[in-house]
Every structure is written in C-alpha cells, then in structure tokens.
mmCIF file as Biopython writes it, N, C-alpha, C and O atoms, coordinates in Angstrom:
data_model
#
loop_
_atom_site.group_PDB
_atom_site.id
_atom_site.type_symbol
_atom_site.label_atom_id
_atom_site.label_alt_id
_atom_site.label_comp_id
_atom_site.label_asym_id
_atom_site.label_entity_id
_atom_site.label_seq_id
_atom_site.pdbx_PDB_ins_code
_atom_site.Cartn_x
_atom_site.Cartn_y
_atom_site.Cartn_z
_atom_site.occupancy
_atom_site.B_iso_or_equiv
_atom_site.auth_seq_id
_atom_site.auth_asym_id
_atom_site.pdbx_PDB_model_num
ATOM 1   N N  . UNK A ? 1  ? -3.852  157.511 148.601 1.0 0.0 1  A 1 
ATOM 2   C CA . UNK A ? 1  ? -5.140  158.131 149.117 1.0 0.0 1  A 1 
ATOM 3   C C  . UNK A ? 1  ? -6.108  158.260 148.148 1.0 0.0 1  A 1 
ATOM 4   O O  . UNK A ? 1  ? -5.846  158.905 147.132 1.0 0.0 1  A 1 
ATOM 5   N N  . UNK A ? 2  ? -7.263  157.712 148.313 1.0 0.0 2  A 1 
ATOM 6   C CA . UNK A ? 2  ? -8.343  157.907 147.209 1.0 0.0 2  A 1 
ATOM 7   C C  . UNK A ? 2  ? -9.193  159.293 147.541 1.0 0.0 2  A 1 
ATOM 8   O O  . UNK A ? 2  ? -9.315  159.832 148.642 1.0 0.0 2  A 1 
ATOM 9   N N  . UNK A ? 3  ? -9.665  159.651 146.450 1.0 0.0 3  A 1 
ATOM 10  C CA . UNK A ? 3  ? -10.569 160.929 146.529 1.0 0.0 3  A 1 
ATOM 11  C C  . UNK A ? 3  ? -11.891 160.585 145.964 1.0 0.0 3  A 1 
ATOM 12  O O  . UNK A ? 3  ? -11.977 159.842 144.986 1.0 0.0 3  A 1 
ATOM 13  N N  . UNK A ? 4  ? -12.925 161.098 146.545 1.0 0.0 4  A 1 
ATOM 14  C CA . UNK A ? 4  ? -14.289 160.959 146.218 1.0 0.0 4  A 1 
ATOM 15  C C  . UNK A ? 4  ? -14.880 162.324 145.823 1.0 0.0 4  A 1 
ATOM 16  O O  . UNK A ? 4  ? -14.721 163.363 146.464 1.0 0.0 4  A 1 
ATOM 17  N N  . UNK A ? 5  ? -15.556 162.193 144.724 1.0 0.0 5  A 1 
ATOM 18  C CA . UNK A ? 5  ? -16.390 163.495 144.311 1.0 0.0 5  A 1 
ATOM 19  C C  . UNK A ? 5  ? -17.591 163.377 144.984 1.0 0.0 5  A 1 
ATOM 20  O O  . UNK A ? 5  ? -18.216 162.326 144.840 1.0 0.0 5  A 1 
ATOM 21  N N  . UNK A ? 6  ? -18.103 164.381 145.799 1.0 0.0 6  A 1 
ATOM 22  C CA . UNK A ? 6  ? -19.312 164.453 146.497 1.0 0.0 6  A 1 
ATOM 23  C C  . UNK A ? 6  ? -20.266 165.222 145.651 1.0 0.0 6  A 1 
ATOM 24  O O  . UNK A ? 6  ? -19.823 166.100 144.911 1.0 0.0 6  A 1 
ATOM 25  N N  . UNK A ? 7  ? -21.647 164.943 145.706 1.0 0.0 7  A 1 
ATOM 26  C CA . UNK A ? 7  ? -22.660 165.744 145.004 1.0 0.0 7  A 1 
ATOM 27  C C  . UNK A ? 7  ? -23.284 166.530 146.170 1.0 0.0 7  A 1 
ATOM 28  O O  . UNK A ? 7  ? -23.016 166.331 147.355 1.0 0.0 7  A 1 
ATOM 29  N N  . UNK A ? 8  ? -24.217 167.521 145.659 1.0 0.0 8  A 1 
ATOM 30  C CA . UNK A ? 8  ? -24.959 168.448 146.454 1.0 0.0 8  A 1 
ATOM 31  C C  . UNK A ? 8  ? -25.749 167.666 147.473 1.0 0.0 8  A 1 
ATOM 32  O O  . UNK A ? 8  ? -25.867 168.160 148.594 1.0 0.0 8  A 1 
ATOM 33  N N  . UNK A ? 9  ? -26.257 166.600 147.230 1.0 0.0 9  A 1 
ATOM 34  C CA . UNK A ? 9  ? -27.126 165.873 148.214 1.0 0.0 9  A 1 
ATOM 35  C C  . UNK A ? 9  ? -26.376 165.348 149.305 1.0 0.0 9  A 1 
ATOM 36  O O  . UNK A ? 9  ? -26.808 165.346 150.458 1.0 0.0 9  A 1 
ATOM 37  N N  . UNK A ? 10 ? -25.127 164.848 148.928 1.0 0.0 10 A 1 
ATOM 38  C CA . UNK A ? 10 ? -24.255 164.509 150.168 1.0 0.0 10 A 1 
ATOM 39  C C  . UNK A ? 10 ? -23.851 165.593 151.000 1.0 0.0 10 A 1 
ATOM 40  O O  . UNK A ? 10 ? -23.694 165.445 152.212 1.0 0.0 10 A 1 
ATOM 41  N N  . UNK A ? 11 ? -23.673 166.696 150.396 1.0 0.0 11 A 1 
ATOM 42  C CA . UNK A ? 11 ? -23.197 167.884 151.228 1.0 0.0 11 A 1 
ATOM 43  C C  . UNK A ? 11 ? -24.351 168.441 152.071 1.0 0.0 11 A 1 
ATOM 44  O O  . UNK A ? 11 ? -24.154 168.884 153.203 1.0 0.0 11 A 1 
ATOM 45  N N  . UNK A ? 12 ? -25.623 168.405 151.462 1.0 0.0 12 A 1 
ATOM 46  C CA . UNK A ? 12 ? -26.848 168.809 152.343 1.0 0.0 12 A 1 
ATOM 47  C C  . UNK A ? 12 ? -26.974 167.748 153.413 1.0 0.0 12 A 1 
ATOM 48  O O  . UNK A ? 12 ? -27.152 168.074 154.587 1.0 0.0 12 A 1 
ATOM 49  N N  . UNK A ? 13 ? -26.886 166.487 153.034 1.0 0.0 13 A 1 
ATOM 50  C CA . UNK A ? 13 ? -27.029 165.485 153.966 1.0 0.0 13 A 1 
ATOM 51  C C  . UNK A ? 13 ? -26.035 165.645 155.289 1.0 0.0 13 A 1 
ATOM 52  O O  . UNK A ? 13 ? -26.403 165.454 156.448 1.0 0.0 13 A 1 
ATOM 53  N N  . UNK A ? 14 ? -24.784 166.009 154.900 1.0 0.0 14 A 1 
ATOM 54  C CA . UNK A ? 14 ? -23.868 166.459 156.002 1.0 0.0 14 A 1 
ATOM 55  C C  . UNK A ? 14 ? -24.182 167.475 156.806 1.0 0.0 14 A 1 
ATOM 56  O O  . UNK A ? 14 ? -23.983 167.423 158.020 1.0 0.0 14 A 1 
ATOM 57  N N  . UNK A ? 15 ? -24.723 168.537 156.179 1.0 0.0 15 A 1 
ATOM 58  C CA . UNK A ? 15 ? -25.195 169.709 156.944 1.0 0.0 15 A 1 
ATOM 59  C C  . UNK A ? 15 ? -26.366 169.370 157.835 1.0 0.0 15 A 1 
ATOM 60  O O  . UNK A ? 15 ? -26.329 169.525 159.055 1.0 0.0 15 A 1 
ATOM 61  N N  . UNK A ? 16 ? -27.429 168.889 157.159 1.0 0.0 16 A 1 
ATOM 62  C CA . UNK A ? 16 ? -28.671 168.643 158.070 1.0 0.0 16 A 1 
ATOM 63  C C  . UNK A ? 16 ? -28.543 167.565 158.841 1.0 0.0 16 A 1 
ATOM 64  O O  . UNK A ? 16 ? -28.997 167.689 159.979 1.0 0.0 16 A 1 
ATOM 65  N N  . UNK A ? 17 ? -27.954 166.321 158.499 1.0 0.0 17 A 1 
ATOM 66  C CA . UNK A ? 17 ? -27.702 165.207 159.259 1.0 0.0 17 A 1 
ATOM 67  C C  . UNK A ? 17 ? -29.074 164.581 159.765 1.0 0.0 17 A 1 
ATOM 68  O O  . UNK A ? 17 ? -29.377 164.537 160.958 1.0 0.0 17 A 1 
ATOM 69  N N  . UNK A ? 18 ? -29.784 164.153 158.841 1.0 0.0 18 A 1 
ATOM 70  C CA . UNK A ? 18 ? -31.229 163.792 159.157 1.0 0.0 18 A 1 
ATOM 71  C C  . UNK A ? 18 ? -31.218 162.376 160.116 1.0 0.0 18 A 1 
ATOM 72  O O  . UNK A ? 18 ? -32.274 161.990 160.617 1.0 0.0 18 A 1 
ATOM 73  N N  . UNK A ? 19 ? -30.102 161.728 160.305 1.0 0.0 19 A 1 
ATOM 74  C CA . UNK A ? 19 ? -30.173 160.584 161.215 1.0 0.0 19 A 1 
ATOM 75  C C  . UNK A ? 19 ? -29.960 161.039 162.647 1.0 0.0 19 A 1 
ATOM 76  O O  . UNK A ? 19 ? -30.206 160.282 163.587 1.0 0.0 19 A 1 
ATOM 77  N N  . UNK A ? 20 ? -29.549 162.151 162.799 1.0 0.0 20 A 1 
ATOM 78  C CA . UNK A ? 20 ? -29.348 162.613 164.159 1.0 0.0 20 A 1 
ATOM 79  C C  . UNK A ? 20 ? -30.789 163.053 164.756 1.0 0.0 20 A 1 
ATOM 80  O O  . UNK A ? 20 ? -31.696 163.448 164.024 1.0 0.0 20 A 1 
ATOM 81  N N  . UNK A ? 21 ? -30.903 162.943 166.172 1.0 0.0 21 A 1 
ATOM 82  C CA . UNK A ? 21 ? -32.079 163.497 166.549 1.0 0.0 21 A 1 
ATOM 83  C C  . UNK A ? 21 ? -32.053 164.915 167.340 1.0 0.0 21 A 1 
ATOM 84  O O  . UNK A ? 21 ? -32.895 165.268 168.165 1.0 0.0 21 A 1 
ATOM 85  N N  . UNK A ? 22 ? -30.962 165.625 166.940 1.0 0.0 22 A 1 
ATOM 86  C CA . UNK A ? 22 ? -30.662 166.790 167.492 1.0 0.0 22 A 1 
ATOM 87  C C  . UNK A ? 22 ? -31.295 167.970 167.124 1.0 0.0 22 A 1 
ATOM 88  O O  . UNK A ? 22 ? -31.191 168.960 167.849 1.0 0.0 22 A 1 
ATOM 89  N N  . UNK A ? 23 ? -32.074 168.005 165.873 1.0 0.0 23 A 1 
ATOM 90  C CA . UNK A ? 23 ? -32.628 169.167 165.264 1.0 0.0 23 A 1 
ATOM 91  C C  . UNK A ? 23 ? -33.813 169.715 165.973 1.0 0.0 23 A 1 
ATOM 92  O O  . UNK A ? 23 ? -34.782 168.961 166.059 1.0 0.0 23 A 1 
ATOM 93  N N  . UNK A ? 24 ? -33.896 170.834 166.467 1.0 0.0 24 A 1 
ATOM 94  C CA . UNK A ? 24 ? -35.109 171.373 167.173 1.0 0.0 24 A 1 
ATOM 95  C C  . UNK A ? 24 ? -36.110 171.487 166.120 1.0 0.0 24 A 1 
ATOM 96  O O  . UNK A ? 24 ? -35.856 171.312 164.928 1.0 0.0 24 A 1 
ATOM 97  N N  . UNK A ? 25 ? -37.256 171.784 166.591 1.0 0.0 25 A 1 
ATOM 98  C CA . UNK A ? 25 ? -38.511 172.112 165.845 1.0 0.0 25 A 1 
ATOM 99  C C  . UNK A ? 25 ? -38.348 173.367 164.971 1.0 0.0 25 A 1 
ATOM 100 O O  . UNK A ? 25 ? -38.753 173.433 163.811 1.0 0.0 25 A 1 
ATOM 101 N N  . UNK A ? 26 ? -37.744 174.316 165.602 1.0 0.0 26 A 1 
ATOM 102 C CA . UNK A ? 26 ? -37.432 175.611 165.117 1.0 0.0 26 A 1 
ATOM 103 C C  . UNK A ? 26 ? -36.479 175.414 163.809 1.0 0.0 26 A 1 
ATOM 104 O O  . UNK A ? 26 ? -36.815 175.881 162.721 1.0 0.0 26 A 1 
ATOM 105 N N  . UNK A ? 27 ? -35.388 174.762 163.973 1.0 0.0 27 A 1 
ATOM 106 C CA . UNK A ? 27 ? -34.524 174.374 162.927 1.0 0.0 27 A 1 
ATOM 107 C C  . UNK A ? 27 ? -35.060 173.643 161.801 1.0 0.0 27 A 1 
ATOM 108 O O  . UNK A ? 27 ? -34.755 173.924 160.642 1.0 0.0 27 A 1 
ATOM 109 N N  . UNK A ? 28 ? -35.894 172.662 162.133 1.0 0.0 28 A 1 
ATOM 110 C CA . UNK A ? 28 ? -36.584 171.684 161.167 1.0 0.0 28 A 1 
ATOM 111 C C  . UNK A ? 28 ? -37.615 172.535 160.287 1.0 0.0 28 A 1 
ATOM 112 O O  . UNK A ? 28 ? -37.782 172.328 159.085 1.0 0.0 28 A 1 
ATOM 113 N N  . UNK A ? 29 ? -38.262 173.478 160.994 1.0 0.0 29 A 1 
ATOM 114 C CA . UNK A ? 29 ? -39.226 174.321 160.249 1.0 0.0 29 A 1 
ATOM 115 C C  . UNK A ? 29 ? -38.429 175.275 159.236 1.0 0.0 29 A 1 
ATOM 116 O O  . UNK A ? 29 ? -38.957 175.554 158.160 1.0 0.0 29 A 1 
ATOM 117 N N  . UNK A ? 30 ? -37.315 175.717 159.529 1.0 0.0 30 A 1 
ATOM 118 C CA . UNK A ? 30 ? -36.449 176.577 158.939 1.0 0.0 30 A 1 
ATOM 119 C C  . UNK A ? 30 ? -36.138 175.878 157.520 1.0 0.0 30 A 1 
ATOM 120 O O  . UNK A ? 30 ? -36.385 176.391 156.428 1.0 0.0 30 A 1 
ATOM 121 N N  . UNK A ? 31 ? -35.525 174.561 157.742 1.0 0.0 31 A 1 
ATOM 122 C CA . UNK A ? 31 ? -35.199 173.842 156.571 1.0 0.0 31 A 1 
ATOM 123 C C  . UNK A ? 31 ? -36.462 173.588 155.661 1.0 0.0 31 A 1 
ATOM 124 O O  . UNK A ? 31 ? -36.414 173.710 154.437 1.0 0.0 31 A 1 
ATOM 125 N N  . UNK A ? 32 ? -37.523 173.247 156.312 1.0 0.0 32 A 1 
ATOM 126 C CA . UNK A ? 32 ? -38.711 172.976 155.459 1.0 0.0 32 A 1 
ATOM 127 C C  . UNK A ? 32 ? -39.199 174.333 154.590 1.0 0.0 32 A 1 
ATOM 128 O O  . UNK A ? 32 ? -39.713 174.224 153.477 1.0 0.0 32 A 1 
ATOM 129 N N  . UNK A ? 33 ? -39.028 175.292 155.080 1.0 0.0 33 A 1 
ATOM 130 C CA . UNK A ? 33 ? -39.390 176.650 154.446 1.0 0.0 33 A 1 
ATOM 131 C C  . UNK A ? 33 ? -38.381 176.795 153.251 1.0 0.0 33 A 1 
ATOM 132 O O  . UNK A ? 33 ? -38.804 177.492 152.328 1.0 0.0 33 A 1 
ATOM 133 N N  . UNK A ? 34 ? -37.335 176.353 153.124 1.0 0.0 34 A 1 
ATOM 134 C CA . UNK A ? 34 ? -36.497 176.605 152.079 1.0 0.0 34 A 1 
ATOM 135 C C  . UNK A ? 34 ? -37.155 176.026 150.789 1.0 0.0 34 A 1 
ATOM 136 O O  . UNK A ? 34 ? -37.793 174.973 150.807 1.0 0.0 34 A 1 
ATOM 137 N N  . UNK A ? 35 ? -36.958 176.790 149.652 1.0 0.0 35 A 1 
ATOM 138 C CA . UNK A ? 35 ? -37.579 176.230 148.308 1.0 0.0 35 A 1 
ATOM 139 C C  . UNK A ? 35 ? -36.707 176.754 147.237 1.0 0.0 35 A 1 
ATOM 140 O O  . UNK A ? 35 ? -35.910 177.664 147.467 1.0 0.0 35 A 1 
ATOM 141 N N  . UNK A ? 36 ? -36.847 176.146 145.945 1.0 0.0 36 A 1 
ATOM 142 C CA . UNK A ? 36 ? -35.985 176.521 144.904 1.0 0.0 36 A 1 
ATOM 143 C C  . UNK A ? 36 ? -36.689 177.797 144.372 1.0 0.0 36 A 1 
ATOM 144 O O  . UNK A ? 36 ? -37.904 177.968 144.477 1.0 0.0 36 A 1 
ATOM 145 N N  . UNK A ? 37 ? -35.832 178.686 143.790 1.0 0.0 37 A 1 
ATOM 146 C CA . UNK A ? 37 ? -36.428 179.940 143.094 1.0 0.0 37 A 1 
ATOM 147 C C  . UNK A ? 37 ? -36.936 179.475 141.781 1.0 0.0 37 A 1 
ATOM 148 O O  . UNK A ? 37 ? -36.838 178.327 141.347 1.0 0.0 37 A 1 
ATOM 149 N N  . UNK A ? 38 ? -37.462 180.442 141.222 1.0 0.0 38 A 1 
ATOM 150 C CA . UNK A ? 38 ? -38.180 180.117 139.780 1.0 0.0 38 A 1 
ATOM 151 C C  . UNK A ? 38 ? -37.148 179.699 138.781 1.0 0.0 38 A 1 
ATOM 152 O O  . UNK A ? 38 ? -37.393 178.869 137.905 1.0 0.0 38 A 1 
ATOM 153 N N  . UNK A ? 39 ? -35.968 180.299 138.930 1.0 0.0 39 A 1 
ATOM 154 C CA . UNK A ? 39 ? -34.961 179.805 137.741 1.0 0.0 39 A 1 
ATOM 155 C C  . UNK A ? 39 ? -34.661 178.376 138.028 1.0 0.0 39 A 1 
ATOM 156 O O  . UNK A ? 39 ? -34.633 177.623 137.054 1.0 0.0 39 A 1 
ATOM 157 N N  . UNK A ? 40 ? -34.431 177.879 139.216 1.0 0.0 40 A 1 
ATOM 158 C CA . UNK A ? 40 ? -34.063 176.624 139.402 1.0 0.0 40 A 1 
ATOM 159 C C  . UNK A ? 40 ? -35.214 175.537 139.148 1.0 0.0 40 A 1 
ATOM 160 O O  . UNK A ? 40 ? -34.972 174.435 138.656 1.0 0.0 40 A 1 
ATOM 161 N N  . UNK A ? 41 ? -36.407 175.936 139.509 1.0 0.0 41 A 1 
ATOM 162 C CA . UNK A ? 41 ? -37.549 175.103 139.167 1.0 0.0 41 A 1 
ATOM 163 C C  . UNK A ? 41 ? -37.772 175.046 137.731 1.0 0.0 41 A 1 
ATOM 164 O O  . UNK A ? 41 ? -38.226 174.007 137.252 1.0 0.0 41 A 1 
ATOM 165 N N  . UNK A ? 42 ? -37.504 176.048 136.986 1.0 0.0 42 A 1 
ATOM 166 C CA . UNK A ? 42 ? -37.652 176.129 135.504 1.0 0.0 42 A 1 
ATOM 167 C C  . UNK A ? 42 ? -36.682 175.070 134.886 1.0 0.0 42 A 1 
ATOM 168 O O  . UNK A ? 42 ? -37.034 174.212 134.077 1.0 0.0 42 A 1 
ATOM 169 N N  . UNK A ? 43 ? -35.417 175.239 135.370 1.0 0.0 43 A 1 
ATOM 170 C CA . UNK A ? 43 ? -34.309 174.449 134.731 1.0 0.0 43 A 1 
ATOM 171 C C  . UNK A ? 43 ? -34.504 172.945 135.172 1.0 0.0 43 A 1 
ATOM 172 O O  . UNK A ? 43 ? -34.178 172.036 134.409 1.0 0.0 43 A 1 
ATOM 173 N N  . UNK A ? 44 ? -34.997 172.721 136.316 1.0 0.0 44 A 1 
ATOM 174 C CA . UNK A ? 44 ? -35.300 171.279 136.598 1.0 0.0 44 A 1 
ATOM 175 C C  . UNK A ? 44 ? -36.525 170.738 135.841 1.0 0.0 44 A 1 
ATOM 176 O O  . UNK A ? 44 ? -36.496 169.555 135.500 1.0 0.0 44 A 1 
ATOM 177 N N  . UNK A ? 45 ? -37.574 171.474 135.551 1.0 0.0 45 A 1 
ATOM 178 C CA . UNK A ? 45 ? -38.607 171.154 134.758 1.0 0.0 45 A 1 
ATOM 179 C C  . UNK A ? 45 ? -38.145 170.775 133.332 1.0 0.0 45 A 1 
ATOM 180 O O  . UNK A ? 45 ? -38.493 169.732 132.778 1.0 0.0 45 A 1 
ATOM 181 N N  . UNK A ? 46 ? -37.335 171.704 132.784 1.0 0.0 46 A 1 
ATOM 182 C CA . UNK A ? 46 ? -36.772 171.528 131.454 1.0 0.0 46 A 1 
ATOM 183 C C  . UNK A ? 46 ? -35.894 170.154 131.265 1.0 0.0 46 A 1 
ATOM 184 O O  . UNK A ? 46 ? -35.960 169.419 130.280 1.0 0.0 46 A 1 
ATOM 185 N N  . UNK A ? 47 ? -35.067 169.966 132.404 1.0 0.0 47 A 1 
ATOM 186 C CA . UNK A ? 47 ? -34.284 168.672 132.276 1.0 0.0 47 A 1 
ATOM 187 C C  . UNK A ? 47 ? -35.318 167.508 132.484 1.0 0.0 47 A 1 
ATOM 188 O O  . UNK A ? 47 ? -35.107 166.452 131.888 1.0 0.0 47 A 1 
ATOM 189 N N  . UNK A ? 48 ? -36.336 167.622 133.230 1.0 0.0 48 A 1 
ATOM 190 C CA . UNK A ? 48 ? -37.296 166.503 133.463 1.0 0.0 48 A 1 
ATOM 191 C C  . UNK A ? 48 ? -38.010 166.187 132.103 1.0 0.0 48 A 1 
ATOM 192 O O  . UNK A ? 48 ? -38.176 165.025 131.733 1.0 0.0 48 A 1 
ATOM 193 N N  . UNK A ? 49 ? -38.418 167.250 131.388 1.0 0.0 49 A 1 
ATOM 194 C CA . UNK A ? 49 ? -39.162 167.071 130.130 1.0 0.0 49 A 1 
ATOM 195 C C  . UNK A ? 49 ? -38.268 166.458 129.108 1.0 0.0 49 A 1 
ATOM 196 O O  . UNK A ? 49 ? -38.634 165.540 128.373 1.0 0.0 49 A 1 
ATOM 197 N N  . UNK A ? 50 ? -36.955 167.054 129.085 1.0 0.0 50 A 1 
ATOM 198 C CA . UNK A ? 50 ? -36.113 166.242 128.120 1.0 0.0 50 A 1 
ATOM 199 C C  . UNK A ? 50 ? -35.744 164.895 128.485 1.0 0.0 50 A 1 
ATOM 200 O O  . UNK A ? 50 ? -35.505 164.078 127.595 1.0 0.0 50 A 1 
ATOM 201 N N  . UNK A ? 51 ? -35.681 164.613 129.580 1.0 0.0 51 A 1 
ATOM 202 C CA . UNK A ? 51 ? -35.492 163.222 130.173 1.0 0.0 51 A 1 
ATOM 203 C C  . UNK A ? 51 ? -36.560 162.381 129.750 1.0 0.0 51 A 1 
ATOM 204 O O  . UNK A ? 51 ? -36.324 161.251 129.321 1.0 0.0 51 A 1 
ATOM 205 N N  . UNK A ? 52 ? -37.845 162.886 129.844 1.0 0.0 52 A 1 
ATOM 206 C CA . UNK A ? 52 ? -38.907 162.039 129.439 1.0 0.0 52 A 1 
ATOM 207 C C  . UNK A ? 52 ? -38.924 161.753 127.903 1.0 0.0 52 A 1 
ATOM 208 O O  . UNK A ? 52 ? -39.612 160.819 127.490 1.0 0.0 52 A 1 
ATOM 209 N N  . UNK A ? 53 ? -38.282 162.427 127.146 1.0 0.0 53 A 1 
ATOM 210 C CA . UNK A ? 53 ? -38.178 162.316 125.701 1.0 0.0 53 A 1 
ATOM 211 C C  . UNK A ? 53 ? -36.831 161.647 125.279 1.0 0.0 53 A 1 
ATOM 212 O O  . UNK A ? 53 ? -36.491 161.437 124.115 1.0 0.0 53 A 1 
ATOM 213 N N  . UNK A ? 54 ? -36.072 161.326 126.472 1.0 0.0 54 A 1 
ATOM 214 C CA . UNK A ? 54 ? -34.761 160.588 126.272 1.0 0.0 54 A 1 
ATOM 215 C C  . UNK A ? 54 ? -33.672 161.447 125.559 1.0 0.0 54 A 1 
ATOM 216 O O  . UNK A ? 54 ? -32.785 160.942 124.872 1.0 0.0 54 A 1 
ATOM 217 N N  . UNK A ? 55 ? -33.793 162.620 125.751 1.0 0.0 55 A 1 
ATOM 218 C CA . UNK A ? 55 ? -32.853 163.604 125.138 1.0 0.0 55 A 1 
ATOM 219 C C  . UNK A ? 55 ? -31.777 164.135 125.885 1.0 0.0 55 A 1 
ATOM 220 O O  . UNK A ? 55 ? -31.126 165.092 125.467 1.0 0.0 55 A 1 
ATOM 221 N N  . UNK A ? 56 ? -31.513 163.488 127.136 1.0 0.0 56 A 1 
ATOM 222 C CA . UNK A ? 56 ? -30.493 164.129 128.059 1.0 0.0 56 A 1 
ATOM 223 C C  . UNK A ? 56 ? -29.026 163.548 127.723 1.0 0.0 56 A 1 
ATOM 224 O O  . UNK A ? 56 ? -28.881 162.394 127.322 1.0 0.0 56 A 1 
ATOM 225 N N  . UNK A ? 57 ? -28.021 164.378 127.905 1.0 0.0 57 A 1 
ATOM 226 C CA . UNK A ? 57 ? -26.702 163.670 127.871 1.0 0.0 57 A 1 
ATOM 227 C C  . UNK A ? 57 ? -26.333 163.088 129.303 1.0 0.0 57 A 1 
ATOM 228 O O  . UNK A ? 57 ? -27.043 163.245 130.296 1.0 0.0 57 A 1 
ATOM 229 N N  . UNK A ? 58 ? -25.209 162.440 129.280 1.0 0.0 58 A 1 
ATOM 230 C CA . UNK A ? 58 ? -25.005 161.856 130.652 1.0 0.0 58 A 1 
ATOM 231 C C  . UNK A ? 58 ? -24.757 163.014 131.696 1.0 0.0 58 A 1 
ATOM 232 O O  . UNK A ? 58 ? -25.148 162.843 132.850 1.0 0.0 58 A 1 
ATOM 233 N N  . UNK A ? 59 ? -24.175 164.088 131.367 1.0 0.0 59 A 1 
ATOM 234 C CA . UNK A ? 59 ? -23.871 165.154 132.315 1.0 0.0 59 A 1 
ATOM 235 C C  . UNK A ? 59 ? -25.292 165.788 132.835 1.0 0.0 59 A 1 
ATOM 236 O O  . UNK A ? 59 ? -25.451 166.130 134.007 1.0 0.0 59 A 1 
ATOM 237 N N  . UNK A ? 60 ? -26.271 165.901 131.865 1.0 0.0 60 A 1 
ATOM 238 C CA . UNK A ? 60 ? -27.489 166.417 132.250 1.0 0.0 60 A 1 
ATOM 239 C C  . UNK A ? 60 ? -28.268 165.537 133.051 1.0 0.0 60 A 1 
ATOM 240 O O  . UNK A ? 60 ? -29.049 165.998 133.882 1.0 0.0 60 A 1 
ATOM 241 N N  . UNK A ? 61 ? -28.116 164.191 132.865 1.0 0.0 61 A 1 
ATOM 242 C CA . UNK A ? 61 ? -28.708 163.144 133.643 1.0 0.0 61 A 1 
ATOM 243 C C  . UNK A ? 61 ? -28.210 163.192 134.956 1.0 0.0 61 A 1 
ATOM 244 O O  . UNK A ? 61 ? -29.013 162.940 135.855 1.0 0.0 61 A 1 
ATOM 245 N N  . UNK A ? 62 ? -26.941 163.489 135.278 1.0 0.0 62 A 1 
ATOM 246 C CA . UNK A ? 62 ? -26.366 163.473 136.649 1.0 0.0 62 A 1 
ATOM 247 C C  . UNK A ? 62 ? -26.919 164.771 137.248 1.0 0.0 62 A 1 
ATOM 248 O O  . UNK A ? 62 ? -27.258 164.760 138.431 1.0 0.0 62 A 1 
ATOM 249 N N  . UNK A ? 63 ? -27.032 165.876 136.526 1.0 0.0 63 A 1 
ATOM 250 C CA . UNK A ? 63 ? -27.488 167.043 137.011 1.0 0.0 63 A 1 
ATOM 251 C C  . UNK A ? 63 ? -29.032 166.823 137.600 1.0 0.0 63 A 1 
ATOM 252 O O  . UNK A ? 63 ? -29.397 167.205 138.712 1.0 0.0 63 A 1 
ATOM 253 N N  . UNK A ? 64 ? -29.787 166.194 136.716 1.0 0.0 64 A 1 
ATOM 254 C CA . UNK A ? 64 ? -31.146 165.997 137.022 1.0 0.0 64 A 1 
ATOM 255 C C  . UNK A ? 64 ? -31.106 165.087 138.298 1.0 0.0 64 A 1 
ATOM 256 O O  . UNK A ? 64 ? -31.761 165.452 139.274 1.0 0.0 64 A 1 
ATOM 257 N N  . UNK A ? 65 ? -30.449 164.038 138.349 1.0 0.0 65 A 1 
ATOM 258 C CA . UNK A ? 65 ? -30.326 163.322 139.623 1.0 0.0 65 A 1 
ATOM 259 C C  . UNK A ? 65 ? -30.012 164.066 140.855 1.0 0.0 65 A 1 
ATOM 260 O O  . UNK A ? 65 ? -30.620 163.858 141.905 1.0 0.0 65 A 1 
ATOM 261 N N  . UNK A ? 66 ? -28.964 165.025 140.722 1.0 0.0 66 A 1 
ATOM 262 C CA . UNK A ? 66 ? -28.464 165.703 141.848 1.0 0.0 66 A 1 
ATOM 263 C C  . UNK A ? 66 ? -29.579 166.624 142.350 1.0 0.0 66 A 1 
ATOM 264 O O  . UNK A ? 66 ? -29.395 167.336 143.338 1.0 0.0 66 A 1 
#
C-alpha cells in the first residue's frame, strides 16, 4: 500500500470541493469572508520577499507554495 503526503491545499480542496455544485450562496460567502491573520500575512510576505532574492531553502519554498 502506498501512502501520499497531502498538503493544506488538497485538504481544503477536499473540504470545500469546488467542483461540486452543491455549495449554497450563504456557504460560499462564508468561505470568501475567511482571511489570513496578520501573523500569517507577515510570514507569507517574508517568504515571498526572500524567494524574490533567491534565499529560500527547499522546505521554505514548499511552505510558500502551500
């Protein structure tokens, strides 16, 4: 049996299931209201800035992509 590591995007994709047509407008609006907190935005910006300078490790690159 093979095991596959899944990332956060795949987890959310499984929860939200964007290919199904069964999400109500109320549910869709609730999803769209979700946003990153200041700490997460700051961390993403720092990773993006370092990526622009070519300074990311492989683990940090994977984190940025996720």
